[in-house]
Structures are given as C-alpha cells and as structure tokens.
C-alpha positions in Angstrom: -91.8 118.5 17.0 -90.2 114.9 17.8 -92.1 113.0 15.7 -90.7 115.7 13.2 -86.9 114.8 13.7 -87.5 110.8 13.9 -89.7 111.3 10.9 -86.3 112.5 9.3 -83.8 110.9 10.7 -85.7 108.1 9.1 -86.0 109.0 6.0 -82.2 110.2 6.2 -81.5 106.2 6.9 -83.8 104.3 3.9 -82.3 104.4 0.6 -83.9 106.8 -2.3 -85.7 105.0 -4.6 -87.6 105.9 -7.5 -90.7 104.0 -9.5 -92.6 105.1 -12.6 -94.2 103.5 -15.9 -94.1 105.1 -19.5 -95.3 103.9 -23.1 -93.3 103.2 -25.5 -93.2 102.0 -29.7 -90.9 99.4 -30.1 -87.5 100.2 -30.7 -87.7 103.5 -29.4 -85.3 104.8 -26.7 -86.0 106.9 -23.2 -83.5 108.0 -20.8 -83.3 109.3 -17.7 -81.2 111.4 -15.6 -80.1 110.7 -12.0 -77.4 112.3 -10.1 -75.6 110.3 -8.0 -72.4 110.7 -5.5 -69.3 109.1 -5.7 -68.7 105.5 -5.4 -72.5 104.8 -4.9 -74.3 101.7 -5.6 -77.8 102.3 -7.5 -79.7 99.4 -8.8 -82.7 99.2 -11.5 -85.4 97.0 -11.5 -87.6 96.9 -14.6 -90.4 94.8 -17.0 -91.5 95.3 -20.2 -95.1 94.6 -20.7 -96.7 94.0 -24.5 -100.2 95.1 -25.5 -101.7 92.3 -26.9 -104.8 92.8 -29.1 -106.4 89.2 -28.6 -106.7 89.4 -25.1 -107.0 93.6 -24.4 -104.5 92.9 -22.0 -100.4 93.4 -21.1 -98.5 90.5 -21.4 -95.1 89.5 -20.9 -93.5 88.1 -24.2 -90.0 86.5 -24.5 -89.4 88.0 -28.0 -88.7 91.6 -26.5 -85.9 92.0 -25.2 -84.5 95.2 -23.7 -81.0 97.5 -23.9 -79.7 99.2 -20.8 -77.0 101.8 -21.5 -76.0 103.7 -18.2 -73.4 106.3 -19.0 -71.9 109.3 -17.3 -73.2 112.8 -18.8 -69.3 114.3 -18.2 -67.4 111.6 -19.6 -69.2 109.3 -21.5 -68.1 106.3 -20.4 -70.3 103.7 -20.1 -71.6 102.4 -16.8 -73.2 99.9 -18.0 -74.3 98.5 -21.9 -76.5 95.4 -21.6 -79.1 93.4 -23.2 -81.9 91.6 -20.9 -84.8 89.7 -20.8 -88.2 91.6 -20.6 -88.3 91.3 -17.1 -84.9 91.7 -14.5 -82.3 94.4 -13.4 -78.9 95.7 -13.5 -76.6 97.3 -10.8 -73.4 99.3 -10.9 -71.6 102.3 -9.1 -70.5 105.5 -9.4 -66.9 105.9 -10.1 -67.1 109.5 -10.0 -69.5 111.9 -8.6 -72.4 114.1 -11.3 -74.9 113.3 -13.6 -75.5 109.8 -14.8 -77.9 108.9 -18.5 -80.4 105.4 -17.4 -81.5 104.3 -21.5 -83.8 101.6 -21.6 -84.4 100.4 -25.3 -87.3 97.5 -26.3 -86.1 95.6 -29.5 -88.4 92.5 -30.3 -87.7 90.1 -32.7 -91.0 88.7 -33.8 -91.0 90.3 -37.5 -90.0 93.1 -39.5 -94.2 93.9 -39.6 -95.2 93.9 -35.8 -94.6 97.0 -34.4 -95.9 96.5 -30.4 -96.7 99.0 -28.1 -94.2 98.9 -24.9 -95.0 100.0 -21.5 -92.0 100.1 -19.5 -92.1 99.5 -15.5 -88.6 101.1 -14.0 -87.9 101.0 -10.4 -84.4 102.8 -9.4 -83.2 102.1 -5.7 -79.9 104.3 -5.0 -78.3 102.5 -1.9 -75.3 103.9 0.2 -72.3 104.8 -0.2 -69.9 101.6 -1.6 -68.2 100.4 1.5 -64.2 100.5 2.1 -63.5 97.3 1.5 -59.6 98.1 2.4 -60.7 99.5 5.4 -62.9 96.9 6.6 -59.7 94.3 5.8 -57.9 96.5 8.0 -60.1 95.9 10.5 -60.9 92.3 10.2 -57.3 92.1 10.4 -56.5 94.2 13.8 -59.2 92.0 15.0 -58.2 89.3 14.4 -54.9 90.2 15.7 -56.5 91.2 19.1 -57.9 87.6 18.6 -55.1 86.2 18.7 -53.2 87.9 21.0 -56.3 86.9 24.1 -55.5 83.3 22.7 -52.1 83.4 23.3 -52.6 85.4 26.5 -55.4 82.4 27.7 -52.8 79.7 26.7 -50.3 81.7 29.0 -53.3 81.4 32.3 -54.0 78.2 31.3 -50.5 77.2 31.6 -50.0 79.4 34.4 -52.8 77.1 36.0 -51.3 73.7 35.2 -48.3 74.6 36.7 -49.1 75.9 40.4 -51.5 72.5 40.1 -48.3 70.3 39.9 -46.2 72.4 42.1 -49.7 72.1 44.6 -49.5 68.5 44.3 -45.6 67.5 44.4 -45.9 70.0 47.8 -49.4 67.6 48.6 -46.4 64.7 48.4 -43.8 66.5 50.3 -46.2 66.7 53.0 -47.4 63.6 53.5 -43.6 62.0 53.1 -42.7 64.5 55.7 -45.8 63.9 58.1 -45.0 59.9 57.7 -41.1 60.4 58.5 -42.3 62.1 62.2 -44.9 59.6 63.0 -42.3 56.9 62.3 -39.7 58.7 63.9 -42.0 59.2 66.7 -42.4 55.8 67.1 -38.4 55.0 66.7 -37.7 57.0 69.5 -40.2 55.1 72.0 -38.7 51.8 70.6 -35.8 53.7 71.8 -36.6 54.6 75.0 -38.5 51.6 75.4 -35.1 49.4 74.7 -33.0 51.1 76.8 -35.1 51.5 80.5 -35.2 47.2 79.5 -31.6 47.5 79.3 -31.3 49.8 82.4 -33.5 47.4 84.3 -31.4 44.7 83.3 -28.1 46.3 84.4 -29.2 47.4 87.9 -30.6 43.8 88.8 -27.7 41.7 87.8 -25.9 45.0 89.6 -28.1 44.6 92.5 -27.6 40.6 92.6 -23.7 41.1 92.3 -23.7 42.6 95.5 -26.2 40.8 97.3 -28.6 43.5 97.2 -31.8 41.5 96.3 -32.9 41.4 99.9 -36.2 38.5 100.9 -39.1 40.1 101.8 -38.0 38.4 105.0 -35.6 39.7 106.3 -35.9 43.3 108.6 -35.1 46.3 108.7 -32.3 46.1 110.6 -30.6 43.6 109.0 -31.1 45.4 105.7 -29.4 48.3 107.3 -26.7 46.6 108.7 -26.0 45.1 104.5 -26.0 47.8 103.1 -23.2 49.5 105.8 -21.5 46.8 104.9 -21.9 47.8 100.9 -20.6 51.3 101.4 -17.1 50.7 103.8 -16.3 48.1 101.7 -16.9 50.6 98.5 -15.0 53.0 100.5 -11.5 50.9 100.8 -11.5 50.5 97.3 
C-alpha cells in the first residue's frame, strides 16, 4: 500500500510527457490536440527524417524544414507560428485553459518533382504551472528587507561592543592612575611622618640641651634627681 502511494506521488511530481513518431509526405500537415491548464509551460522536441532510396535509410536533410503552428482551439489565437530546422524544439506557455492544436508541416525545398517520404519524431513535455514572478519578486524583496534589517542590527551590536571595549579601556586607565596616586600618597605620608619625627627629635634635643637636661652618663641618679627638682621649681615660680 505504501509503495503504491509513493508511486502515485512520484508520478504526480514528474512532468507529463508524450513521445511518438509518424509518417507524412513532404508538404503534408499533421495536427494533434493537447489539453493544457492556464499558464502552463509546454516544450516540444521534433526531428524530421527523410527516406533515402540509395542508402535505404532515414537521414537528416538540411533542405527539409518544419513549419510549427500552435493555436488555441476556442479562440483560434496562434501561440506559436515558426519555421525550424529538420531537428529542434519549440516552447510556449498557455494563456488560457483548454485544448491547443499542435500542427507540424514538412517543407521541402529540393525541387518541384521530388516528394520524399518523411518520418517525424515528436516529444511533447508539459511542465509545471508558470511561476508567479510577481510573488517571487515580493518574496525576494521581503528576504532582502529582512537581510538588511539583520545587517543593521549586527552593525548596532558591533558598535555597542566597540563602545564597551572603549569604556573598559578608559576604566582600566583610570584604575591604574588611581592605584598609582594611592601608592604615591602613601609614600608622601611616610616621608612627612619621618620628617616630622626627625624635627620633633631635634627640637626635644635642643630643648633638653637648653635646659641642661642632657646628663652625662658618669653622673649618679641622686644628682639627676636633684637637677630635675631644681628645674621643676624654676618652672613653678614662673
């Protein structure tokens, strides 16, 4: 059952073709009727061969031309009216649904008294319905607009990433400057503290020297105690 359904689907997808060959005298006309839907592409391949008595075979003769006429049966409008070589193809698109006549006529230019026998091969392929070009254009325009929108968004994202990189670089430079200033400020504080300590030590030394508090190591503790008492009394009197 599944194989049958698959075969039907494949048959529906494949374009309809019909191949045949027939005999007609030179100058004779042969017509066929093909029913076609609206806006359907139809392609025909033909080959006209002439019978040659000397070689007892069918050959292609360049002097043998083929007149091709395709017309709508209902309106009588000719869709194709051309003269081709002994072998070639023709293509047309049906404008209205319905029957179409496909006529082929052999035209021989070899002489008035020669009427060769002609074997005509004809292969007609009916393709799918004509593509809606306007709809395809609109679809392509929509796709182009979407691609343009995506490109614009991508450009915005790239600009945002570049801005974030620049901000990150500025923040890194600011952090390095701040850290450097903090280090130098700490060093400056240490220098000021060392200078202050040095100044205070010098001041105290001079103060003690002026007050004669610099006691040699050879003096005994009672003498030092007595000098301190004298200094205290002097300060109290003042």
